[in-house]
N, CA, C and O atoms as a Tripos MOL2 file, in Angstrom:
@<TRIPOS>MOLECULE
protein
  236   235    59     0     0
PROTEIN
NO_CHARGES

@<TRIPOS>ATOM
      1 N          -3.2070  -17.1480    1.1760 N.3       1 UNK1
      2 CA         -3.5830  -15.9890    0.8240 C.3       1 UNK1
      3 C          -3.2680  -14.9280    0.7010 C.2       1 UNK1
      4 O          -2.3860  -14.6500    1.5140 O.2       1 UNK1
      5 N          -3.6650  -13.7360   -0.2340 N.am      2 UNK2
      6 CA         -3.3410  -12.9100   -1.3070 C.3       2 UNK2
      7 C          -3.2440  -11.5170   -0.6230 C.2       2 UNK2
      8 O          -4.0630  -10.8090   -0.0370 O.2       2 UNK2
      9 N          -1.9310  -11.3990   -0.9210 N.am      3 UNK3
     10 CA         -2.3080   -9.6860    0.0020 C.3       3 UNK3
     11 C          -2.4120   -8.8950   -1.4700 C.2       3 UNK3
     12 O          -2.6000   -9.2540   -2.6330 O.2       3 UNK3
     13 N          -2.1050   -7.1660   -0.5400 N.am      4 UNK4
     14 CA         -2.0610   -6.2760   -1.6620 C.3       4 UNK4
     15 C          -1.0360   -5.8000   -1.9130 C.2       4 UNK4
     16 O          -0.4680   -5.3970   -0.8980 O.2       4 UNK4
     17 N          -0.2790   -5.5800   -3.1850 N.am      5 UNK5
     18 CA          1.0940   -5.1370   -3.6590 C.3       5 UNK5
     19 C           1.5290   -3.8880   -3.6800 C.2       5 UNK5
     20 O           0.8530   -3.0080   -4.2120 O.2       5 UNK5
     21 N           2.5850   -3.6650   -3.1690 N.am      6 UNK6
     22 CA          3.5030   -1.8660   -3.5890 C.3       6 UNK6
     23 C           3.3850   -1.8490   -5.0520 C.2       6 UNK6
     24 O           4.1120   -2.5440   -5.7620 O.2       6 UNK6
     25 N           2.3530   -0.9560   -5.5780 N.am      7 UNK7
     26 CA          2.8890   -0.2990   -6.9060 C.3       7 UNK7
     27 C           3.4650    0.4050   -7.3350 C.2       7 UNK7
     28 O           4.3450   -0.0430   -8.0700 O.2       7 UNK7
     29 N           3.3940    1.7100   -7.2120 N.am      8 UNK8
     30 CA          4.5920    3.0470   -7.5210 C.3       8 UNK8
     31 C           4.4900    4.2400   -6.2510 C.2       8 UNK8
     32 O           3.6630    5.1180   -6.0020 O.2       8 UNK8
     33 N           5.5690    3.8640   -5.6960 N.am      9 UNK9
     34 CA          5.7320    5.0340   -4.6430 C.3       9 UNK9
     35 C           6.3020    6.6820   -5.2980 C.2       9 UNK9
     36 O           7.1720    6.9110   -6.1380 O.2       9 UNK9
     37 N           5.6060    7.4310   -4.6910 N.am     10 UNK10
     38 CA          6.2030    9.0640   -5.3810 C.3      10 UNK10
     39 C           6.5680    9.3910   -4.1190 C.2      10 UNK10
     40 O           6.1820    8.9240   -3.0470 O.2      10 UNK10
     41 N           7.4680   10.3670   -4.3950 N.am     11 UNK11
     42 CA          7.9520   11.5260   -2.8480 C.3      11 UNK11
     43 C           6.9840   12.5300   -3.0540 C.2      11 UNK11
     44 O           6.5770   13.0400   -4.0980 O.2      11 UNK11
     45 N           6.6200   12.7690   -1.6010 N.am     12 UNK12
     46 CA          5.7130   13.8650   -1.7430 C.3      12 UNK12
     47 C           6.0770   15.0870   -1.6490 C.2      12 UNK12
     48 O           6.7680   15.2160   -0.6380 O.2      12 UNK12
     49 N           5.9080   16.3690   -2.3940 N.am     13 UNK13
     50 CA          6.0860   17.0370   -2.4940 C.3      13 UNK13
     51 C           6.3230   18.6430   -1.5110 C.2      13 UNK13
     52 O           6.3850   19.8460   -1.7640 O.2      13 UNK13
     53 N           6.3970   17.7630   -0.3180 N.am     14 UNK14
     54 CA          7.1000   18.8470    0.8730 C.3      14 UNK14
     55 C           8.6110   17.7890    1.1390 C.2      14 UNK14
     56 O           9.0270   16.8230    0.4990 O.2      14 UNK14
     57 N           9.2460   18.6250    2.6030 N.am     15 UNK15
     58 CA         10.4360   17.7120    2.6700 C.3      15 UNK15
     59 C          10.4790   16.8020    3.2780 C.2      15 UNK15
     60 O          11.4330   16.6860    4.0470 O.2      15 UNK15
     61 N           9.6370   15.9250    3.2230 N.am     16 UNK16
     62 CA          9.4870   14.9200    4.3300 C.3      16 UNK16
     63 C          10.0190   13.7510    3.4980 C.2      16 UNK16
     64 O           9.7670   13.9410    2.3080 O.2      16 UNK16
     65 N          10.7110   12.5360    3.7400 N.am     17 UNK17
     66 CA         11.1540   11.7000    3.6830 C.3      17 UNK17
     67 C          10.3090   10.3940    3.1590 C.2      17 UNK17
     68 O          10.5840    9.3760    2.5230 O.2      17 UNK17
     69 N           9.1220   10.9650    3.7680 N.am     18 UNK18
     70 CA          7.9330    9.6140    3.3620 C.3      18 UNK18
     71 C           7.8930    9.5180    2.0760 C.2      18 UNK18
     72 O           8.2660   10.3550    1.2540 O.2      18 UNK18
     73 N           7.1660    7.8780    1.7920 N.am     19 UNK19
     74 CA          6.9060    8.1760    0.5650 C.3      19 UNK19
     75 C           5.3560    7.6100    0.3990 C.2      19 UNK19
     76 O           5.0810    6.6130    1.0680 O.2      19 UNK19
     77 N           4.3020    8.1890   -0.4640 N.am     20 UNK20
     78 CA          3.2100    8.3390   -0.8340 C.3      20 UNK20
     79 C           2.9510    6.6180   -1.7450 C.2      20 UNK20
     80 O           3.1540    6.3540   -2.9300 O.2      20 UNK20
     81 N           2.5260    5.8600   -0.8000 N.am     21 UNK21
     82 CA          2.0710    4.4890   -1.8380 C.3      21 UNK21
     83 C           0.7440    3.9150   -2.1420 C.2      21 UNK21
     84 O          -0.1390    3.4150   -1.4440 O.2      21 UNK21
     85 N           0.8490    4.0860   -3.0900 N.am     22 UNK22
     86 CA         -1.1180    3.3310   -3.5850 C.3      22 UNK22
     87 C          -0.4510    1.9080   -3.3800 C.2      22 UNK22
     88 O           0.7670    1.7930   -3.5200 O.2      22 UNK22
     89 N          -1.4500    0.5530   -2.9640 N.am     23 UNK23
     90 CA         -1.9670   -0.2950   -2.8310 C.3      23 UNK23
     91 C          -3.1590   -1.1260   -3.8610 C.2      23 UNK23
     92 O          -4.3660   -1.0150   -3.6460 O.2      23 UNK23
     93 N          -2.7160   -1.7740   -4.7430 N.am     24 UNK24
     94 CA         -3.9590   -2.0590   -5.3590 C.3      24 UNK24
     95 C          -4.7280   -3.6800   -4.5420 C.2      24 UNK24
     96 O          -4.0660   -4.3600   -3.7580 O.2      24 UNK24
     97 N          -5.1670   -3.7880   -4.6620 N.am     25 UNK25
     98 CA         -6.1940   -5.2960   -4.2330 C.3      25 UNK25
     99 C          -5.3940   -6.2220   -5.3390 C.2      25 UNK25
    100 O          -5.3200   -6.0020   -6.5480 O.2      25 UNK25
    101 N          -4.7540   -7.4340   -4.5210 N.am     26 UNK26
    102 CA         -4.2350   -8.4230   -5.1970 C.3      26 UNK26
    103 C          -5.5300   -9.0610   -5.9010 C.2      26 UNK26
    104 O          -5.3590   -9.5580   -7.0140 O.2      26 UNK26
    105 N          -6.9480   -9.0860   -5.2720 N.am     27 UNK27
    106 CA         -8.2560  -10.0520   -5.7290 C.3      27 UNK27
    107 C          -8.5530   -9.3440   -6.8970 C.2      27 UNK27
    108 O          -9.6480   -9.6090   -7.3920 O.2      27 UNK27
    109 N          -7.6840   -8.2940   -7.6160 N.am     28 UNK28
    110 CA         -7.9620   -7.9400   -9.0700 C.3      28 UNK28
    111 C          -9.9070   -7.1040   -8.8110 C.2      28 UNK28
    112 O         -10.8710   -7.1810   -9.5730 O.2      28 UNK28
    113 N          -9.8310   -6.6620   -7.9590 N.am     29 UNK29
    114 CA        -11.2810   -5.6270   -8.0930 C.3      29 UNK29
    115 C         -11.0460   -4.4070   -7.9310 C.2      29 UNK29
    116 O         -11.9440   -3.9680   -7.2120 O.2      29 UNK29
    117 N         -10.2300   -3.4930   -8.2410 N.am     30 UNK30
    118 CA         -9.8830   -2.3150   -8.7730 C.3      30 UNK30
    119 C         -10.0720   -1.4650   -7.4770 C.2      30 UNK30
    120 O         -10.2820   -0.2540   -7.5470 O.2      30 UNK30
    121 N          -9.9820   -2.2090   -6.1660 N.am     31 UNK31
    122 CA        -10.1510   -1.0770   -4.6820 C.3      31 UNK31
    123 C          -8.3230   -1.1800   -4.4010 C.2      31 UNK31
    124 O          -7.4080   -1.9890   -4.2420 O.2      31 UNK31
    125 N          -8.5950    0.1140   -4.4730 N.am     32 UNK32
    126 CA         -6.7190    1.0850   -4.4570 C.3      32 UNK32
    127 C          -6.9290    1.5300   -2.9130 C.2      32 UNK32
    128 O          -7.9800    2.0930   -2.6080 O.2      32 UNK32
    129 N          -5.8960    1.2700   -1.9050 N.am     33 UNK33
    130 CA         -5.8990    2.1670   -0.4650 C.3      33 UNK33
    131 C          -4.4110    3.0020   -0.6250 C.2      33 UNK33
    132 O          -3.4780    2.2840   -0.9850 O.2      33 UNK33
    133 N          -4.1690    4.1220   -0.4460 N.am     34 UNK34
    134 CA         -3.4440    4.9770   -0.4380 C.3      34 UNK34
    135 C          -2.6980    5.5650    0.9810 C.2      34 UNK34
    136 O          -3.2860    6.4260    1.6360 O.2      34 UNK34
    137 N          -1.3360    5.0370    1.4270 N.am     35 UNK35
    138 CA         -0.9190    5.5210    2.5530 C.3      35 UNK35
    139 C           0.4700    5.9630    1.9640 C.2      35 UNK35
    140 O           0.8700    5.9540    0.8000 O.2      35 UNK35
    141 N           1.3410    6.5190    3.6310 N.am     36 UNK36
    142 CA          2.5870    6.8500    3.8410 C.3      36 UNK36
    143 C           3.3410    5.7620    4.2540 C.2      36 UNK36
    144 O           2.7120    5.0330    5.0210 O.2      36 UNK36
    145 N           4.6500    5.3450    3.9720 N.am     37 UNK37
    146 CA          5.5570    4.6100    4.4850 C.3      37 UNK37
    147 C           6.5780    5.4470    4.3720 C.2      37 UNK37
    148 O           6.6630    6.4360    3.6440 O.2      37 UNK37
    149 N           7.7310    4.8000    5.4910 N.am     38 UNK38
    150 CA          9.2250    5.1330    5.7760 C.3      38 UNK38
    151 C           9.8090    4.4490    5.8470 C.2      38 UNK38
    152 O          10.0960    3.7610    6.8260 O.2      38 UNK38
    153 N          10.3100    4.4160    4.4210 N.am     39 UNK39
    154 CA         11.9440    3.6230    3.9590 C.3      39 UNK39
    155 C          12.5690    3.4250    4.8520 C.2      39 UNK39
    156 O          12.9840    2.2750    4.9930 O.2      39 UNK39
    157 N          12.9710    4.6090    6.0130 N.am     40 UNK40
    158 CA         13.8670    4.6640    7.1430 C.3      40 UNK40
    159 C          13.8840    3.8980    8.0820 C.2      40 UNK40
    160 O          14.8130    3.6110    8.8370 O.2      40 UNK40
    161 N          12.6070    3.4680    8.0460 N.am     41 UNK41
    162 CA         12.6010    2.2840    9.2670 C.3      41 UNK41
    163 C          13.4380    0.8210    8.8160 C.2      41 UNK41
    164 O          13.7610    0.5070    7.6700 O.2      41 UNK41
    165 N          13.6460    0.1500    9.9050 N.am     42 UNK42
    166 CA         14.2860   -1.3300   10.1560 C.3      42 UNK42
    167 C          13.6350   -1.7160    8.8960 C.2      42 UNK42
    168 O          14.1900   -1.6920    7.7980 O.2      42 UNK42
    169 N          12.1300   -2.1590    9.1780 N.am     43 UNK43
    170 CA         11.9790   -3.4240    8.6520 C.3      43 UNK43
    171 C          10.6880   -2.9370    7.3790 C.2      43 UNK43
    172 O           9.5750   -3.4640    7.3750 O.2      43 UNK43
    173 N          11.1100   -1.8600    6.3680 N.am     44 UNK44
    174 CA         10.3430   -1.4210    5.4720 C.3      44 UNK44
    175 C           8.9030   -2.8360    5.3300 C.2      44 UNK44
    176 O           9.0470   -4.0340    5.5730 O.2      44 UNK44
    177 N           8.2590   -2.4760    5.0980 N.am     45 UNK45
    178 CA          7.4520   -3.6500    4.6540 C.3      45 UNK45
    179 C           6.9040   -3.1790    3.1420 C.2      45 UNK45
    180 O           6.4130   -2.0630    2.9690 O.2      45 UNK45
    181 N           7.0310   -4.0500    2.1940 N.am     46 UNK46
    182 CA          6.2570   -3.6670    0.8720 C.3      46 UNK46
    183 C           4.5090   -4.0820    0.9600 C.2      46 UNK46
    184 O           3.5920   -3.4040    0.4970 O.2      46 UNK46
    185 N           4.4050   -5.2980    1.6430 N.am     47 UNK47
    186 CA          2.9460   -5.9520    1.6190 C.3      47 UNK47
    187 C           2.0510   -5.0000    2.3620 C.2      47 UNK47
    188 O           2.4350   -3.8340    2.2790 O.2      47 UNK47
    189 N           1.3080   -5.1310    2.8410 N.am     48 UNK48
    190 CA          0.2270   -4.8570    3.5640 C.3      48 UNK48
    191 C          -0.9220   -5.9800    3.7860 C.2      48 UNK48
    192 O          -0.6390   -6.7620    2.8790 O.2      48 UNK48
    193 N          -1.6710   -6.3450    4.2260 N.am     49 UNK49
    194 CA         -3.0550   -6.8570    4.7480 C.3      49 UNK49
    195 C          -3.9870   -5.3590    5.1860 C.2      49 UNK49
    196 O          -3.9640   -4.6720    6.2080 O.2      49 UNK49
    197 N          -4.8750   -5.2300    3.7540 N.am     50 UNK50
    198 CA         -6.1710   -4.3080    4.3500 C.3      50 UNK50
    199 C          -7.5890   -4.8190    3.8100 C.2      50 UNK50
    200 O          -7.5570   -5.8480    3.1350 O.2      50 UNK50
    201 N          -8.4130   -4.4160    3.9600 N.am     51 UNK51
    202 CA         -9.8940   -5.0290    4.1990 C.3      51 UNK51
    203 C         -10.2740   -4.0610    1.9970 C.2      51 UNK51
    204 O         -10.1930   -2.9650    1.4420 O.2      51 UNK51
    205 N         -10.7000   -5.6620    1.6450 N.am     52 UNK52
    206 CA        -11.0040   -5.2910    0.1950 C.3      52 UNK52
    207 C         -12.1820   -5.4090    0.7810 C.2      52 UNK52
    208 O         -12.3870   -6.2350    1.6710 O.2      52 UNK52
    209 N         -13.2010   -4.4720    0.2720 N.am     53 UNK53
    210 CA        -15.1300   -4.5970    0.1810 C.3      53 UNK53
    211 C         -15.7130   -5.4830   -0.8990 C.2      53 UNK53
    212 O         -16.6790   -6.2440   -0.8430 O.2      53 UNK53
    213 N         -14.7950   -5.1680   -2.0150 N.am     54 UNK54
    214 CA        -15.5050   -6.0010   -3.2250 C.3      54 UNK54
    215 C         -15.2460   -7.7730   -2.8120 C.2      54 UNK54
    216 O         -15.9300   -8.6590   -3.3250 O.2      54 UNK54
    217 N         -14.1880   -8.0260   -1.8500 N.am     55 UNK55
    218 CA        -14.5920   -9.0040   -1.8930 C.3      55 UNK55
    219 C         -14.9290   -9.9560   -0.0040 C.2      55 UNK55
    220 O         -14.9430  -11.0660    0.5280 O.2      55 UNK55
    221 N         -15.0920   -8.7680    0.2250 N.am     56 UNK56
    222 CA        -15.6340   -8.9810    1.6710 C.3      56 UNK56
    223 C         -14.4360   -9.3290    2.6330 C.2      56 UNK56
    224 O         -14.7730  -10.1010    3.5300 O.2      56 UNK56
    225 N         -13.5580   -9.0700    2.6480 N.am     57 UNK57
    226 CA        -12.2600   -9.9250    3.3960 C.3      57 UNK57
    227 C         -11.1170   -9.3930    3.3330 C.2      57 UNK57
    228 O         -11.0300   -8.6990    2.3200 O.2      57 UNK57
    229 N         -10.0560   -9.3980    4.0430 N.am     58 UNK58
    230 CA         -8.6950   -8.8260    4.1310 C.3      58 UNK58
    231 C          -7.8330   -9.7630    3.3550 C.2      58 UNK58
    232 O          -7.7550  -10.9800    3.5220 O.2      58 UNK58
    233 N          -7.0590   -8.8740    2.2980 N.am     59 UNK59
    234 CA         -6.1130   -9.2490    1.2600 C.3      59 UNK59
    235 C          -5.0650   -8.7630    1.2930 C.2      59 UNK59
    236 O          -4.2260   -9.0460    0.4380 O.2      59 UNK59
@<TRIPOS>BOND
     1     1     2 1
     2     2     3 1
     3     3     4 2
     4     3     5 am
     5     5     6 1
     6     6     7 1
     7     7     8 2
     8     7     9 am
     9     9    10 1
    10    10    11 1
    11    11    12 2
    12    11    13 am
    13    13    14 1
    14    14    15 1
    15    15    16 2
    16    15    17 am
    17    17    18 1
    18    18    19 1
    19    19    20 2
    20    19    21 am
    21    21    22 1
    22    22    23 1
    23    23    24 2
    24    23    25 am
    25    25    26 1
    26    26    27 1
    27    27    28 2
    28    27    29 am
    29    29    30 1
    30    30    31 1
    31    31    32 2
    32    31    33 am
    33    33    34 1
    34    34    35 1
    35    35    36 2
    36    35    37 am
    37    37    38 1
    38    38    39 1
    39    39    40 2
    40    39    41 am
    41    41    42 1
    42    42    43 1
    43    43    44 2
    44    43    45 am
    45    45    46 1
    46    46    47 1
    47    47    48 2
    48    47    49 am
    49    49    50 1
    50    50    51 1
    51    51    52 2
    52    51    53 am
    53    53    54 1
    54    54    55 1
    55    55    56 2
    56    55    57 am
    57    57    58 1
    58    58    59 1
    59    59    60 2
    60    59    61 am
    61    61    62 1
    62    62    63 1
    63    63    64 2
    64    63    65 am
    65    65    66 1
    66    66    67 1
    67    67    68 2
    68    67    69 am
    69    69    70 1
    70    70    71 1
    71    71    72 2
    72    71    73 am
    73    73    74 1
    74    74    75 1
    75    75    76 2
    76    75    77 am
    77    77    78 1
    78    78    79 1
    79    79    80 2
    80    79    81 am
    81    81    82 1
    82    82    83 1
    83    83    84 2
    84    83    85 am
    85    85    86 1
    86    86    87 1
    87    87    88 2
    88    87    89 am
    89    89    90 1
    90    90    91 1
    91    91    92 2
    92    91    93 am
    93    93    94 1
    94    94    95 1
    95    95    96 2
    96    95    97 am
    97    97    98 1
    98    98    99 1
    99    99   100 2
   100    99   101 am
   101   101   102 1
   102   102   103 1
   103   103   104 2
   104   103   105 am
   105   105   106 1
   106   106   107 1
   107   107   108 2
   108   107   109 am
   109   109   110 1
   110   110   111 1
   111   111   112 2
   112   111   113 am
   113   113   114 1
   114   114   115 1
   115   115   116 2
   116   115   117 am
   117   117   118 1
   118   118   119 1
   119   119   120 2
   120   119   121 am
   121   121   122 1
   122   122   123 1
   123   123   124 2
   124   123   125 am
   125   125   126 1
   126   126   127 1
   127   127   128 2
   128   127   129 am
   129   129   130 1
   130   130   131 1
   131   131   132 2
   132   131   133 am
   133   133   134 1
   134   134   135 1
   135   135   136 2
   136   135   137 am
   137   137   138 1
   138   138   139 1
   139   139   140 2
   140   139   141 am
   141   141   142 1
   142   142   143 1
   143   143   144 2
   144   143   145 am
   145   145   146 1
   146   146   147 1
   147   147   148 2
   148   147   149 am
   149   149   150 1
   150   150   151 1
   151   151   152 2
   152   151   153 am
   153   153   154 1
   154   154   155 1
   155   155   156 2
   156   155   157 am
   157   157   158 1
   158   158   159 1
   159   159   160 2
   160   159   161 am
   161   161   162 1
   162   162   163 1
   163   163   164 2
   164   163   165 am
   165   165   166 1
   166   166   167 1
   167   167   168 2
   168   167   169 am
   169   169   170 1
   170   170   171 1
   171   171   172 2
   172   171   173 am
   173   173   174 1
   174   174   175 1
   175   175   176 2
   176   175   177 am
   177   177   178 1
   178   178   179 1
   179   179   180 2
   180   179   181 am
   181   181   182 1
   182   182   183 1
   183   183   184 2
   184   183   185 am
   185   185   186 1
   186   186   187 1
   187   187   188 2
   188   187   189 am
   189   189   190 1
   190   190   191 1
   191   191   192 2
   192   191   193 am
   193   193   194 1
   194   194   195 1
   195   195   196 2
   196   195   197 am
   197   197   198 1
   198   198   199 1
   199   199   200 2
   200   199   201 am
   201   201   202 1
   202   202   203 1
   203   203   204 2
   204   203   205 am
   205   205   206 1
   206   206   207 1
   207   207   208 2
   208   207   209 am
   209   209   210 1
   210   210   211 1
   211   211   212 2
   212   211   213 am
   213   213   214 1
   214   214   215 1
   215   215   216 2
   216   215   217 am
   217   217   218 1
   218   218   219 1
   219   219   220 2
   220   219   221 am
   221   221   222 1
   222   222   223 1
   223   223   224 2
   224   223   225 am
   225   225   226 1
   226   226   227 1
   227   227   228 2
   228   227   229 am
   229   229   230 1
   230   230   231 1
   231   231   232 2
   232   231   233 am
   233   233   234 1
   234   234   235 1
   235   235   236 2
@<TRIPOS>SUBSTRUCTURE
     1 UNK1         2 RESIDUE 1 A UNK
     2 UNK2         6 RESIDUE 1 A UNK
     3 UNK3        10 RESIDUE 1 A UNK
     4 UNK4        14 RESIDUE 1 A UNK
     5 UNK5        18 RESIDUE 1 A UNK
     6 UNK6        22 RESIDUE 1 A UNK
     7 UNK7        26 RESIDUE 1 A UNK
     8 UNK8        30 RESIDUE 1 A UNK
     9 UNK9        34 RESIDUE 1 A UNK
    10 UNK10       38 RESIDUE 1 A UNK
    11 UNK11       42 RESIDUE 1 A UNK
    12 UNK12       46 RESIDUE 1 A UNK
    13 UNK13       50 RESIDUE 1 A UNK
    14 UNK14       54 RESIDUE 1 A UNK
    15 UNK15       58 RESIDUE 1 A UNK
    16 UNK16       62 RESIDUE 1 A UNK
    17 UNK17       66 RESIDUE 1 A UNK
    18 UNK18       70 RESIDUE 1 A UNK
    19 UNK19       74 RESIDUE 1 A UNK
    20 UNK20       78 RESIDUE 1 A UNK
    21 UNK21       82 RESIDUE 1 A UNK
    22 UNK22       86 RESIDUE 1 A UNK
    23 UNK23       90 RESIDUE 1 A UNK
    24 UNK24       94 RESIDUE 1 A UNK
    25 UNK25       98 RESIDUE 1 A UNK
    26 UNK26      102 RESIDUE 1 A UNK
    27 UNK27      106 RESIDUE 1 A UNK
    28 UNK28      110 RESIDUE 1 A UNK
    29 UNK29      114 RESIDUE 1 A UNK
    30 UNK30      118 RESIDUE 1 A UNK
    31 UNK31      122 RESIDUE 1 A UNK
    32 UNK32      126 RESIDUE 1 A UNK
    33 UNK33      130 RESIDUE 1 A UNK
    34 UNK34      134 RESIDUE 1 A UNK
    35 UNK35      138 RESIDUE 1 A UNK
    36 UNK36      142 RESIDUE 1 A UNK
    37 UNK37      146 RESIDUE 1 A UNK
    38 UNK38      150 RESIDUE 1 A UNK
    39 UNK39      154 RESIDUE 1 A UNK
    40 UNK40      158 RESIDUE 1 A UNK
    41 UNK41      162 RESIDUE 1 A UNK
    42 UNK42      166 RESIDUE 1 A UNK
    43 UNK43      170 RESIDUE 1 A UNK
    44 UNK44      174 RESIDUE 1 A UNK
    45 UNK45      178 RESIDUE 1 A UNK
    46 UNK46      182 RESIDUE 1 A UNK
    47 UNK47      186 RESIDUE 1 A UNK
    48 UNK48      190 RESIDUE 1 A UNK
    49 UNK49      194 RESIDUE 1 A UNK
    50 UNK50      198 RESIDUE 1 A UNK
    51 UNK51      202 RESIDUE 1 A UNK
    52 UNK52      206 RESIDUE 1 A UNK
    53 UNK53      210 RESIDUE 1 A UNK
    54 UNK54      214 RESIDUE 1 A UNK
    55 UNK55      218 RESIDUE 1 A UNK
    56 UNK56      222 RESIDUE 1 A UNK
    57 UNK57      226 RESIDUE 1 A UNK
    58 UNK58      230 RESIDUE 1 A UNK
    59 UNK59      234 RESIDUE 1 A UNK
């Protein structure tokens, strides 16, 4: 299976230590997912499986 991959973290403009993360589909469908992740957690995951409507499945 193919997973979405981590493209570019950008710090938020607040005092929060959470990272603004944009995930782009590994299926090359130009679909992207935006979320915030905390690097302070023990298991900071870089790859997430999210639904891509372009290929109609989780990638």
